[in-house]
N, C-alpha and C positions, 0 to 999 in steps of 0.2 A: 410555575417557578420563574424567577428572573435569572438568566444564565448568561455569563460573559465568556465568550470564546476568543482565543487568540491563535493567529497563524504567524509563521515566520515572515520577516519584513521584506524578503527578496522578491516574492512573486505575488501578484494580485489574487484575490479570491472573488470569483473563480478565476483560474488561469486563462490567459489568452491563448497559450499554446499548451505545452506540457507542464504538468504540475500535479502530481498524484495526490498529495495530502491536501493541497489547496482546493482541489475538486471535492474531496471528502468533507472538508470543513464547510464548503458552500452548501452541499446537500444536507449536512447536519443542521445548519441554521434553518434552512427551509422546512425540513421535516419537523423540527422542534416547534417552529412557529405554527405549522399546520395542526399540531397537537395542543395549541393554545398557550404555549410558553412565550415569554418575552425574551428576546435574544439580542444581546449586544455583541459586537465584533471589533477586535483590535487587529488590524492587518495593514498591509501596504497601501499607501495612498493611491487612489485610482481604482480600488476594488469596487465592483458593482454588485456584490452580494447584497440582497435586500434585507439586511438586518434591521431591527427596530432602532438601534443606535449604532453609529459607526465612529470609530476613533482611529485615525491614521497614526502609524508609527512615525516619529520624527526621523529616526535613523533607519537606513535601509540595508545595513550589513550586520549579520548575526555575529560575526567574528570580531567586530570592532569594539574595543573597550569603551570608546566615547559614545558610540551608538547604543551599546548595552546600558550605559548609565542613563542616557536620555530616554530610551525605551522603557526602562524600569520606572522612571518618573511618569511617563505617559500612561502606563498601566495603572499606576497608583491613582492618577487623576481620573481615568476611566472608571475605576472601581468607585471612587468617591462620587462621580456623577451618576453612574448607572445603578448603583446600590444593588449588586447582584446577590442572589442567594448562594451562588457557587461560581467559581472561576475554573474553566477548563482550558488548559494551555497545550497547544500543539506547537508552541514556539520554544524559545530558550528557557531553561529552568532558572537562569540567572534573573530573568525578569520577575520571577515569583519571590525572590529573596525578601523584599520589604513586606510581603504578605504572610510569611510563614508563621508568625506569632499572632496573627489576627484571628478574628472570629469567623471569617468567611471560609468555608471548605474549599479545598484546592484539588484539582485532578491534573496530573502532569503526564502527558502521553508521549511515548518514545517510538520513533519510526526506525531507529537504528540502535546499535549497541550502546547502552547507557555508560557514561563515564563513572566508574566506581567512586572516585573522590568527590565529585559533585553531588551524586545521589546520596552518598553517606552524609555529607555536610547538611544537605537539605533535610534528610530524615531526622538528624539530630536536632536541628534548629526548629523544626515545625512543632506547633502546639499539638498535644496528644489528640489523635483521631481526626486531625484537620487535613492531612495530606495523603492522597492515594496516588500511586504510580500505576500507569497502564502501559503495556507494550502492544505493538500491533500484531503480536503472536505470543503464544505460550513460550516459544523459544526465546524471545526478547525478555519476557517477564522472568524466565529462569536465570538469565544472565544478570538481571538487576537485583534479584532477591538477596544475594549474599552481601550487597552493599548496605542493606537496611531498608526499612519502610515496608508498607503493605503494597503488594503487587497483584495485578490482574492481567491476564492476557485477553484482550478484546481485539478481534481481527479487524483489519480494514475491509471495506466492502467494494463490490463491483456493481456497476450500473445494470443490474439484471433486468430492469424494466425496458431498457433500450437495446439490450442484446438479445437477438431473436434466436429461438430454439430451432435447430435443424435436426429433425428426427432421423434423417438418413442422408448419406452422401453417395455419389457414384463410386463404383469399385476402383476407378482410376483417379479418384480425388487425390490431391497432393497432400504431403506433409507440410506443416508450416512452422517456421522459426520466427517468433515475434518478440523482440526484445532489443536492447542496445547490442550492437554487433561488436562484442569484445570477448576476450578470452575467457573471463570468468562466467560468461553466459553459455559457453559451449557450442558456438555456432559450427566449429570445425567437427565436433562430434556429430552434430545434426547432419552435416553434409555427408560424412562417411556412412552414417546409418542409412540415409536415403539411398546412397549409391549402392551399398551392399544389398539392400532389399529391393532394388529396382523401382524405387518410388521417385516421383518428382518432388522437389523441395522449393518452396517459396520462402525467401528470407525477407523480412520486413523490419525496419528499425533504423535508428541513427548509427553512424559509425564515425570514428575519428580519422583524420588524415595526418596526424602528427603524434609524436611521442610513441611509447610502447604499444598503445592500442592502434595507432596509425600503422605501425609496422606489422601488427597482427593482421589488420585488414588487408594491407598490400601484399603480404607474403602468404597468408593462409586462406583468405576468403576470396579476394578479387580474382585470383587466377582460376578459381573453380566456377565462377559465374558464366553461364552460357554453355556449360558442359554437363552431360549426363543428367539433364533435367533440372539443374540448379538455376534459379531465377532470383534476382534481387529487385525489389520494388520500392525500396527506400522507406522513409517514414510514412505512416498512414494516419488518417484522421479517424474519428469515431465511426463514421459510416463505412469506411473502407475496412476498418478493423472488424466490424460486425460481419461483413460479407466474407472477409478472409478467414476468420475463425470458423464461421458457420459452414464454410465449404471445404473444410479440411478433414482428412481422415484422423489426424491427431496433431496436437501442437507438441513439437519436439524442442524443448529448451533444456538441455542437460547441464544444468548449472554446475560450476566448479568452485562455488563459494557458499557460505552460509547466508542464504537469502532471508532477510528479516520477515518478509511476508511474500510479496510478489503478486500484485493485483492481477496481472495478466493471466496467471494460472486460474484464478477464480473466474475471469472473463471467458476463458476458453470453456470451462465447465458450464457456464451460463448458456453457451451456444450449443451445448450437448457434445462438445468435442473433448475426447480423452486427452490426457496429458502424459507425456513421457518426459521425465526429468530425473533428478537424483535425490537420494534421501538425506539431504543436508538442510540446515536451517529450519525454516518453517514448513518445508514441503510435505513432511509426513502429516502435518495438521490439515493440509488441503487435499492431498491425493491419497485415497485409500488403495493400497496395493491390490491390483487385479479387479477393482471395483470402479474407480474413476480414471484409471490409467495405470501406469507402471513407473516405479522408482528403480533406477538402474545404477549399476556400479561400473559398467564398462560398455564399450561400443558393441561388443558381442551380445550383452544383455539387452541393449537397445534394439538390435536386430531381432532378437527373440520377441521383444515386446511388440514390435510392429507386426510380427506374425500372429500375435494373439489379440489384435485390435478387434477382431470379430466377436470376441467374448464380452466386450464392454457394451453395456446398454446406455445409449446416449441419453435416454430419458432419465436414467439414474444420475448421470452427470449433471443434468439441468436441475434435478430436484436437490442435489447436494448444494449447488450454488445458491438456489433460492432460500433453502432452509438455514444455511449457515453463513453465507457471504453476501446477502442482499442488504440494502440500506435498512429495511425494516428490521431484519434480524439483529443487525449491529446496534441500531438505535434503541431497540428494546433493552439491550444489555447496558448501554450508557444511561438510559433513563432509570433503570433499576439501581445503578450506582449513584446517580444524582439524588434520587429519592432517599436512599439509605443515608447518604452523607448529610443532607439537609435535615433529615429527621434526627440524626445523631447530634447535630448542632442544637436543634430545638430542645432535645432532651438534656 
């Protein structure tokens, strides 16, 4: 097949620093090529992903009306030049508007809550059977369905091949919090759970110095660092992340919001590390209660979960990640979707 993928115009593919979906798009391009498909990419200028054809967005701001117009035209020209069998968009749905009545099948993937008005308009305008929506979890797909169109939940994936399985850790291994250090991620809960259970806690991730999240950092987190075994190591790269997760008794990120997916949870499982979080958003799709970790409703339940970590089989956690959240597992689902849509067009 000839497949044309798009990513948002703000970050290169692959990202130079952080960029979750841009990293996923890069891996998809490479894996699709390895299976013999021709892949074009529309992304930010300067992207180094080795697509068979590359088309830079002229505009670099997703929220700019002028850039949206010029990027819509750029995608039109890319389709005319590359002649794809299918377009898969990880960028703005507005860029697809000129293509909704065309013959080329379209896949529109969402990494966050879909906007009902925009989704509903696209579903009504699209030619029958030509547009499929996907969410990065069943949770996102459920939010999108009432607005119209056909929806599938296809998870994001973790780099399971470069995350190493740790079959065991020492009894005094620390708990780890790995995420943005902000209130909705529950770092304050993680600190209290570690303190009450007598465990060391390593906090890794970015934090803000201004605004409400800066106040959260300065008032609730910074004063705890250096006391009762709480350590802050800042942002980590891929090598440091692998070492940090693999050496942890558990990753404790008790989120206080509806997480659309959360790649870091799958990354922890890939290292064999159980997850302690909360049953909101997509977390119940990732963590099976009492099997891959624990989903808690309170700090007290978090303390109980730490006490039960010895019942979790780290090999089971690793198997869960490879079977459901690896690049190969997710690619298989996308290829099944692509094949079905292209065949539907031919029919």
